[in-house]
Phi, psi and omega in degrees: 000125181260129178255148177224161181288146172295157183301322180296321179291321177298318178294322180293320181292328183226074182290139176245152179300141179283333179207160180299134180086003182299323177300323179289323177295318178296320179297313180296319177296321178294315178294321179296319178298319180292314181296324182290334185247359188291337180247017179292141182293338182272129177297323180297318179292320178296319179294316179296317179297320178293318180295312180295317179299315180294321179295318179291320179292321177296320176299319180291325186275351183298113177077009181243113182295319182291323179285330178292331174290322179291326182299336179298339181277349182279166184301320184268338186278005183296336181266011183283131175240138181227000000 
C-alpha cells in the first residue's frame, strides 16, 4: 500500500507565489508590520508585530537566495546562515 501526502500538505511543503512579485509584497508587508509595532507601548502588540513580520519575511524568503540575504537585516533574521 502506497501512501502519499494530502494536497494541502504538499502545498504547505512547497509554497509557490500566488501572483508575480508576491515575495516582494510579502517582504515589504513583513517589514512594515515590524516597523509599525516596534515602539508600541504594549508588549503583546510588539510581540505580535514581530511574529507577523517574521512570518511574512520568511514566506518571502522561501526558496529565494536574494531575499534570504535581505532577511538577515530583520530583527529575527540576524542569526541566519546560508
